[in-house]
N, C-alpha and C positions, 0 to 999 in steps of 0.2 A: 461407656457405650462401645459396641463393636462397630467395625467399619462397614459391616453388611447388616443393616438393621432388619428387624422383622417387618412383615407387611400385613396390613389389614385393610380390607376394601381397596386393594391395589395401591395403598399409600404406605410409605415407610413410617414405622412407629418404633419408639424405643423398646417396647415390650408388647407383644401381641396379647399376652395374658393379662397384664396390668391394664392395658387400654380396654380390652373387651370386658373385663370385670367392672371397670369404672363406668363404661357406657351402659352396661346391663343394670348396674345399681341405680343409675340415674333414670333409666327407662322404667324400672319398677316404681321409683318414687313418682314419676310423671303419671304412670297408669293408675297408681293408687289414689292420686289427688285430682285426676282429670275429670272433666265433665262427662256425664253419661247421657246427656240430653242436648237439646238445642241451646245455644248460648246467645251472646249479643252480636250486634253489628251484622256482618255478612254470613255468620255461621249457618243459619237456617237455609239461606239461598245456596251456599256452597254444598250443603248436605243434599239439598233437593236435586240440583243438577248432576251431582255425582251419582246418586242413586238412580236417577232417570236416564243418565247419559244425555243430558240436555246441554244447554249453553247458558253460562252465567253472565254477570255484568262485565263490561269491557275492562280489561282486554281479553277476557275469556278464561284465563288461568287453566289452560287445557291440561297441563301436567297433573294438577290436583284433581281435575275432573276425571281423567283417565285412571290414575292410580286409585282415587276414591271410589270410582265405579268398580274397580277390581276388588278392593277390600270390603266394600259394602255387600258383595256377593259371596263372601266366605260363608260356607255352610255352618249353621248353628250359632252364628254370631249376630247380635243385634247390629243393624247397619250404623246406628248412631255411635255405638261403642266402638265399632271398627273404624269409623271415620275420625273420631276423637283419638283413637289409638294410633292412627296414621300420623297425626301431628306429634304425638308423644314419641313415636319411633324416630321420626325425622329429627326432632329436637335432641333426643338422647344420642343419636348417631353422630351429631355434630361434635361430640367429644373426640371422635376419631380424627377428623381433619385438624381440629385445634391441637390435639396432642402431636399429630404428625408435623404440624408447622413448628411447634416448640422443639421437637426432637431434631428437626432439620436445622434449626438455628443453633441448637446445642452442638450438633456435629460441625457446624461452620466455625465453631470456636476452638477447633483442634489446635493443640499446642499450649493452650492455657489450662488452668485448673478446671476440670470438668465438673458439672453439677451431678447430683444424684438423680438420674433419670427416673427412678422408681416412683418419685413423688409427683411427677408431672401430671399424669392422667387422673389420679385421685383428686388433686387440687383443682383441676379444670372441672371435673364432675361435680365437686362441691359448689363451685361458683355457679354451675348450671342450675342450682336450686334457687338462686336469686329470683325475685319476682319478675324482673325484666326479661329473663330467659324462660322462666317457668310459665308465665302467663300465655304467650302465644303457642306454647307447646302442650297446653292442656285444654284446648278447645278446637273446634273445627276451623282451621285457618290455613292460608297459603304460605305464610311466612316461614314456618319451619322447613318446608321443602325447598324454598328459595334460598335460605341461608345455608342449609346443608350442602346443596349442590354447588353454590357459589364458593363457599369456603373449601369444599373438596377440590375444586379447580385451582384455587389459590395455593393450597398446600401441594398439589401435584406440580404446579409450575415452579414453586419455590424449591422443592426438592430437586427438580431437574437442574435449576441454576446452581444450587449449592453443591450437589454431588457430581456436577459436570457429566451427567448422564442425560443429555438433552435428547436429540433426535426428534423426528417429526411426530412420533407417537405421543410423547409427553405434551407437545403443543396441541395436537389433535384432541386428546382427551380433556385437556384444559378447556378448549373451545367448546366441546360438547357439554361439559359440566356447566359452563356459563350460559350456554344456550338453554339448557334444561332449567337452570335457575330463572332465566327470563321467561320461560314457559309457565312458571309458577307466579313470579312477580317481577316485572321488568325493571322496576326501580331498584330492587335489591341487587339484581345482577349488574345493572349499570354502575351502581356505587362501588361494587367490588372491582369491576373492570377499570373504573377511574383510578382506584387505589393501586392497581397493578401497572397502570400505564407508564408512570415515570421509570420504574425499573425495566419495563419492557423496552421503552425508548432508549434508555442507556445501553441495554444489551444489544439493541439493533445498531446503535451508533458505534459501539465498540466491536461490532462484527462477531460477537459471541452468540448472537441469534441470527441465523441465516434467513434469506428470503424464503427458502423452502419451508423452514419451521414457522415463519410468520404466516405463510400461506396455509399451512396446516392448522394454525390457530384460528384463522378466519373461516376456513372450511369447516372446522369442528363446530364453531359457533353457529354457522348456518345449519349444520346437521342437527345441532341441539335444539334448534327452533322448529324442527319438523312437527312437534305436537300441535303447532298452530294450524296445521292442515286440518285438524279435527274441527276447527271453527267452521270451515267451509263444508266439511263432510256432513255436519249435523244441521246446517243452517235451514234446510228445507223440511225438517221434521215438523209435523203438526200434532203429534201425539204426546209431546213432552214440552217443557218450558224451554223456549229458545229466545233468549234476550236479544232484541233488536232484529231478529230474522234477517241476517246479512246475506241476501241472495242476489243483489245486483250492485252496480257501482255506487249508487247513491246510498243504499242501506249499509254497504260495507264501509263507506266513508263515515256515515253517521255512527256506526258501531265503534270503529277504531279511533275516532276522535272523541269518543265518550260524550256525544251530543246530548244524551239523556240527562247528563249531570251539568250543573252550573257551579263548579267549584269557585269559591271566592279566594283570591290570593291577596297578599298584602299590597297595600296601595303605595307604600314608600319604603325606602331603606330604613328610616327611623322605626317604622312599625315592625319590620323584620328584626331589627336589632333589639327591640323591646322583647320580642318573642325569644330570641337567643338568650337574653338576660333571664327571662322566666325559666327557661330550661336549665340555665346554670344554677339558679337557686334551688330549683326542683332536684337536680342531681346532687347538690350539696346536702339537701335535706335527707334524701333517701340513700346516700352513700355511694351512688353511682360514680360521682366524680372521684371519690377516694379510690374506688376500684380501678378507674382509668389510670390514676397516678401510680398505683402499685404495679399495674401492668406495664406502664412505661418504665418504671424502675427495673422490672424484670428484664425488659428488652435491653436496657443499657448496662445490665449486670455483666453482659458478655460483650467483648469488644467488637468482633466482626459482624454479628447480626444486628448491631444496634441500629444502623440506618435502615435496613430492610424492615425489621419488625416495628420499630418506632414510627417509620413513615407510613406503613400499612395501617397502623392504629390511628395515627393522626389524620390521614386522608379520609378514611372511612368515617371517623367521628365528625370531621368537619363537613363532609358531604351530607350525611344523614341528618345532622343537626340543622344544616342549611335548608335541606328539603322539608323537614318538619316545620321549621320556623316560617316558611313561606306561606303557610295556610292563613287565610284571612280570618276564618272562624277558628280560633286557636284556644286550646286548653291543655295544660300539661298532663291531665289525667285521661286523655284519649287513649284507649287501649291499643289502637292500631299503631300509634307512635312507637310502642315497645317492639313491634315487629320489625321496624326499621332500625331502631337503636340496638336491637339484639346483635346485629352484625359487629359493630365495634366492641360490644360487650364480650362476645365470644373471643374476639382477638385480644381484648384485655385479659380474659381468662387465660389465654396462652401465655401472656406475659407474667401473670400471677404464678402459673405452673413453673415457668423458668425461674422466677424469683425464689420460690420454695426450693426448687432443685439446686439453685445456687447456694442457698444457706445450708441445705442438707449436705452438699458436697464439702462444705467446710467443717461443719460439726453436725452430727446427727440430732443433737438436742435442739440446735437452732432450727433445723427443718421441722422437727416435731412441734416446736413452739409456733412456728410460722403457720403450719397447716391448722393448728389449734385456733389461731386467731382468725383464719379464714372461716372455720366452722362457726366460731362465735359471731363473726360478722354476718353470716347467713342467718343464724338463729335469731338475731335481733331485728332483722328487716320485717317490714309490714307488707302483707300478712306473714306471720311467722310460720315456718314449715309445718309445725305440729298443729297450727290453728287454721289451716286452709280447709275450706268446706266446699270447694267447687264440685267435688264428687257428689255432694248432696243437692246441688243446685238444679232445680227444674222450673224455676220461676217463670222464665220467658215462655216455655212451652205450655205450662199449666195456665198461665194468665190468658194466653191466646185460646187455649182449649175451652176454658170456662166461658169466655166471651162468645165463642162460636156456639157452644152448646146452649147458651141462654138466648141466642138471637131468635127473633120470630121466624116462622117458616117462610122460605123464599125471600128473606130479607136482603137488602142491599146495605153493606157496611162500607162506609167511606172513611178510609184511614190515611193518615199522613206520615206517621213516624215508623221507623224500621222495626222497633221492638213489638209493634202490633202486626205489621204486614208480613215480615219474614216468617215467623212461626205459623201464622194462619195459612200462608201459602204452602208451607211444608205439610201441615196437618191435612189440608184439603187434597193436595196432589198425591201424597204418599200414603196417608192413613185413611183417606176418604171420610174425613170428619165433616159432617154437614155440607155435603156437596150441593145442596139446594141454595146455600147462601152465596151471594155474589160479593166478593171482596174487591173493592175498587181502591187501588193504590193511587192516591191523589197526585203524588209526584210523577208517576209514570203516565198519568192520564193525558199528558201533553204529547205522548208518542203514539202514532197510529198503530204500530205493531202491537202495542199492548191491548188496544181495543179489539184487534183481530183475534188475538189470543183469548181475550175474555169472552168474546161471542162464540168462539169454537167450544169453549168449556161450558157455556150456558146458552145453548141454541134457542131457548125459549124467550130470551130477551127481545124486547121490541127495538126495532131500528130507530136511529135518530140521526140528525144532520151532524156529521162528524166535523166537517170543515165549515166554519162560520165565524163571525166576529165575536170578540169577547175574551179570547184566551182560554186558559185551562179552566178557570172557575165557571165560565159560561158553558163550556163543553160539558162539564159534570152536571150543571143545572139542566141542560137539555136532555141529558141521559136520564136524570131523575124524573123529569117531567114525562118523558116518553114511557117510562116504566112506573107510572104512578100507581099501578095496582100492587106494587110491592112495598112492604114496610121498609123504612130507612132508619139506620142508626149511624151516628158519626162518632169519631174518636173523642173530640173535645169541642168546647163551645167556640173557641177561636176559629176552628175550621168551619163550623156551622155558620158563624157570622159571615165568613168570606163567601159562603155559598147562599146566603140569604135564607137560611133555614131556621125555624123555631124548634127548640128542643126541650126535653124533659128528662131528668136524671133517671137512670135505671141502675141495676147492680154493677154492670161492667162497662157499658158505653152509654151514650145519650140517645134517647128515642127522638126521632123527628116527628113532631106533632104540633098542632096549633093550640091545643088546650093542654094544660099541665096542672096536675094536682098531686105533686110527689109526696111520698112518705118522708117524714122528717128524720128518720133514723139513718145512720151511716150505711152505705151500701155494703154488700158482701165483699167487694174489692178491698175495703179497709180491714175487715176481719182476716181475710186470707193473707193479705200483704203483711200485716203485723206479725202473724204467725211465722211466715217465711223469713222475715227479717230477724226474728228472735232465733230461729233455727240456724240461719246461715251466719249471723253476725257480720263481721267485716272480712270473712275468710274467703269470699268469692268476689274478686275485684270486678267492678263494674255493676254487679247486681245491686249493691247497696245504693249506688248512684241512680240506677234505673228505678228502684223502689221509691227513692225520694222524688224523682221526676214524675212518675205515674201518680203518686199521691198529691204532689203539688198541683198538677194539672186538674185532678179531680176535685181537690179542695177549692180551687178557683171556680170550677164549674158549679159546684154546689153553692158557693157564696154568691155567685152571680144569679143563681136561681132563688136566692132568698132563704137559704138554709144554713145559717151561720154555725149552729151547733154541730150538725153533721159535717160541715166543711172542716171545722177544727179537729173533729175526731179523725177524719181521713188524713189531714195534714200530720197529725201526731202519730198515725200508724206508720208513717215513713221515717220516723226518728228512732234511732237505736235506744236501748234501755238506758235511762238516766235516773239516778236515784232521786226519788221524790216526785218525778213527773207522773208516775202512775196514780199518785194521790190527788192530782189536780181535779177539782170539781168543775166539770163542764156544764152542770145543770143550770148554772146562772146565765149561760148564754141563751139567747132566745132561740127557740126551735125554728121559728119562721118569721121572716120579715118580707117586705115587698121586694120582688125581684127587680133588679136594675143593672145597668151596665157598670162593670167594675174595671179598674185599671189592671192590666195583665201583670202578673208577678215577675217582673224583669229585674235581674240582679247582676251585679259584678262582684268579684271577678268571674270571668267565664269559667264554666266547668263543662265537662264532656256531656254529662246527663243532668243529674240533680245533686243536691247536697242538703242534708238534714237541717243545717243552719237556716236555709231559705224557708223550709217548712215552718220552723219555729218562728221566724220573723213574720211570715205571712199570717200565721195563727195569732201573733201579737197584734198585727194590723186589724184583724177581724175583732179581736177582743177589745181593742181601743175604740173602734167604731161602734161597738156595742155597749160602750160606757162601762167597761170593766178595767179600769186603769191598773189595779194591782195585778190582775192576771196578765195584762199586757206587759207590764214591767218585768214580771217573772219570766215570761216567755222570751222577752228581748234579752234578758241577761243570759239565758241558756243559749240563745242564738249567738250572742257575742262570744260565749265560751267556745262554741264549735266553729265559729266563723273564721275570718271576717266575711260579712256580706254587706253590700251597699245597694240599697233599693234604687231602681231607676224608673219608678212610677210615682204618680202624684199621690199625695196623702188623701185618705178618704174623709170627706166632711161628715159631720154629724147631721143626721136628718131623721124624720120620723121612720123612714125605712130601715134605719140602723138601730132602732130601739127594740 
């Protein structure tokens, strides 16, 4: 390596050409496999507020909204493709700070045998294909912007320390980068800042960092937070979605304390430690722990950078694992967790690049073998790179579209889960799909700002008493009663029961009605979902779990309404292809029995959404209650093979209604 390295995005890199080509190759892979549509969790809401230049959920994510609003207005480009592409671009560009960090640590090893720097960027880009880094970079999310900006700041500060080219500008730019990272996701920025803090403290105590430079770092951080002024600039708009409408002291406090949410955290250290253990075995299973160890080996392959690189990896890993494990409602397959764990994974990728460079510096063949093993490691991860189908995935958007299209005229849809609410919100606000339909988000119905927004959008709604006794359920009941001239549909029977509403199954949702004479065949939801599951397989993380959840909910609804055959058909529509399952004869199941209350299908271990093993088990429960023990045993064996699942509900007793 030369003493005067190339620079890319204002960062020193071993080779501008190698780094740029590696980042470009990863960007092409991300774009070719990214979503072209709405995806899970916050993606529909983030897309909506970016296109409208509105305001999303706390803490606002203003950097994503502003940049998203810019790319969504590119001429000739579909806004959803542009917004997904923004995530892909930020994710791929992270190769640059990761490579810069590796190159800086390599330069710090002056006097010892140098590694072959040509291998660093390609190795890091290959690691970037791993699911933990690919997943948040191929759908509309805030994490790629957050970890790119944060790691850029870390690389900038590290190069200033190692190259002894400090000055206020290096600290100022680092602060700006961390502030911008916090403007996308505050937790990501805070975790990186925590990892930098020990080295910064040591530099301050050793007087290698001056008070002026420290002040520049703090000032840069404040400057980087200026996108948050957008929150207040947009707060009074009434023509777009403005979450929380933070226009006065009370509403600002409500917004920035995330009072609309009631996150459950662990109740004890033991529970937190159990979650850490689950993450450990999860990382052992998917190879993430092995990657961390190889990255650590890469850092310790060189003497001088060992402490700096290894501590940066260790602190970020400990911080984000601790943060994720604190969630009370916990499951290792929550996709948002990958957005946080991506930061230590990118740092581990830096160590992998150093390790490959170290081996290649000794013998070229060793370097080739090492990078070949990295490729092999990536190719065997699940989902495999060539089997990823997220670019074909339109399930969330299409499901919401079909339910909206089928809703009665001027209907009120009462929905509870994000996979229904978010896409419908986007479809109505941006594509003007069924503007006559009133979508009531049950979770947000506790917030007065939401009702003001809803009544602005639907001025023909009848007024009702917003503040009264009874909480959220009573408020929605008063709203339904005041607008009794409108047909009502609900998402699932558990929500209907909470609201005291009688229901009847329809193709996509449940009709609220006092009389019910449903058809005994499976709804269209089952046919459509089975086709989508066959098309996507397990190549679009999260969607297979969503499909299992939607079909489990609807299977339970149908079974409660006394339609066991249709219930099992829907349940099996959420199960991937299993040899022999298609030959199961469901005609022996009764088409109709007396409707009655059934135990909700609650299972352990916890999963983020759903799991096909649960569908198979609940289908077995229905078969056994229908006096079909052979079918029940067969379905239970399949469930055990895909599981494990442990039911947390009472067994169904045999009765005339179950015959």
